[in-house]
N, C-alpha and C positions, 0 to 999 in steps of 0.2 A: 504493500500500500504506500509506504514511504517513497519507493521508487516511482510509482505511478504519479503520486502527487508532485514529485520533483520534475518529472517529465512534463506534466501539465503546466506547471509554473514556468518552466523554460519556454514552452510553446507560447504562453501569453506574453512573456517578456520579449520574445523574438518577433512577435507579430508587428507589422508596420503600424506606426502611430498615425494612421489616416482614417477618416470616417469611411465606413463601408458603403458601397454603392451597389444597388441592385443591377442586374444585367440590363444593358441598354440605357443606363442613367448617366452616360457620359455628358460632359458639359455641351450645351448647344453651340453650334458653329456660329461664327460672327455673321451678321447680316450686312453685306457690303452696301446694299441700297440704302439702308438706314444710316450706315456710317457716312456715306456720301452726303446724305441730307443733313445730318448733324454737323458735319464738317463745313458744308456750305453756309450753314446758319451761324456757327460759332467761330470758326477758325480761318475762313478764307481771306478775310481782310488783311491779315498779317502774314499768312503763309502761302498765299497764291492759290489759284483754282486747282492746280495739280500737285500741290505740296512742295513745289520748287520755288521757295521764296526768292523774290528778286531784291529784297531788302537785306543788306549785309549783316545787320544786327539781329535779324530774325532767322532762325535755323531753317534749312531745308529739311523737310520731314518725309518726302517721298522715298519709298523703298526702305524706310527704317524698320528695324525689327519690331513687330507689334508688341511683344512682351515688354520691351524697353519703353515704348511710348505709353503703354498702360501704366507702368510703374511711375513714370514722370508725371502723368496727369493726376494720378492718385496722390502723389506727394505734393504737387502744386495745390491740390484741393485741401489737403490736410494742413498745409503750411510747412511741412517738413522740408520742401524746397521753396525757398522764399522768393516770391514775386507777386506783388499786389495785383499786377495786370493779369498774369496767368492764373492766379488763385480765383479771380473773379470769373474768368472764362471756364476754368475747370469745374467750378462750383455749379455751373449750369448743366454739367454732364453726370449722368448716373454711371455706375460701373459698367452696365450693359452698353451705354452710349460710348464710353471710352474704348471698350473692346471692339465695337463696330467701327468707330472712327480709325482706330489704330490698324485694324485689318485692311480697311480701305486704303489708307496711306501706304501700307506695306506693298500693296498691289500696284502702286503708281510708279512708273519708271523715273529714276533719278536723273537729272541733267548733270552732265559733267561740269566741273569747275576748272580752274587753272591757277597755278602759282604765279605771283606777280613780282615778287622781290628777288631778282636774280642774285643780289649780293648775299642773300641769306639762305637760298634754296639748298646749298650743299650742307650747311649746318643743320637745317631742318631735316634733311634726309638722314644725316648721321644720327641725330637724336631719335628719329622715328624708328629707324631700323636697328640701331645699336645701343641706344640709351646713352647715358653719361656714366661710365664705369667708376670714375674717381669719386662720384657722389652717390653711388648706388641707385641711380635712376634707371629703371628698367626700360627696355625698348618698347615703344608704343605698339609696334607690330606684334609683340608677343600676345597681347590681348585683343587688338583690333584688326589683326591679320595684315600681311604684307601689302595688300592692295586697299586696305581700309574698309573691307566689307564687314568687319566685326564678326562676332560669333552669336548666332541666334539665342535668345533668352539669357545671354550672359553679358556680352559687351556690344555697345552700339556701333552701327555703321558710321564711319567718319568720312569716307571717300567723297570728295567734291564739296564738302561743307564749306560755307563762307568762312574765310580766314578771320574776319572781324568777330564772328560769333564764337569760333573756337578759342580765339585769344581772350575774349571776354570771359568765357567759362573757365579757362585755365587760371586766369587771374582771380576769379571768384573762388575757385577751390583753394588757391594759394593763400588768399587773404581771409579765408574763413567765412566769406559771404555765402558761398554755396557749401553746404555741409551734408549732403545726402549720399556721399560716397567716400568712405574713409580711405580707400586705396588711392583714389584720384587726389584727395587732399594731401596725402603723403607724397605723391609724385610731384605735384605742382609746387609744394612747399619748398622744394629744393631747386626750383628753376628761376632764373632771372628774366627780366622783361625781354631781352634780346632772344633768348632761347625759346621763350613762349611764342614770340612773334615769328621766329623762324620755323618752328614745327607746325604752327597754325597755317602758315602760308604753304608749306610743303603738302599738308593734308588736303588743302583746297585743290591741288592738282592730281591727287591720287585717283587711279581708275583701274 
């Protein structure tokens, strides 16, 4: 009896700590039509009709990983990622709306960008591909992939992103203004303005 009890207890402890779902109870798929409708109502003015913002301070969202977009919208809404403007817009969206909008954006082709600062592009490439060893700064490519495509559900797509936006976010991480990613805070904290500007410009030309 003691052996049986031990085995049962082991089975309970080894069971995954997730709620049980009945067969066929998988989460519903995102509704792209509803996503487009919500996007056109709430997001289009700042991020353009196809998610390829033409305003350098506003990020391109087209082809971004939907899991990343949902996380950011939720954190804007909760205030974990500080932005009075985005908190107002995100507050207009339910979790279902966020899922639909994010899935629709992920399905939109991203437009290519281009690096513009020839004097810094070599430095930007070195940092992106190799990091800065003497300050223990990891290569950006390790998480965001060599071509900036990122890794779905883990690390966002960076390829072609506006340099001004990327620079703004890296400085926000460094200065503690943006605090919703401990890893990025640690990386940016070790970088100076020139290095941030260089890698941001390089990222804009990735494809």
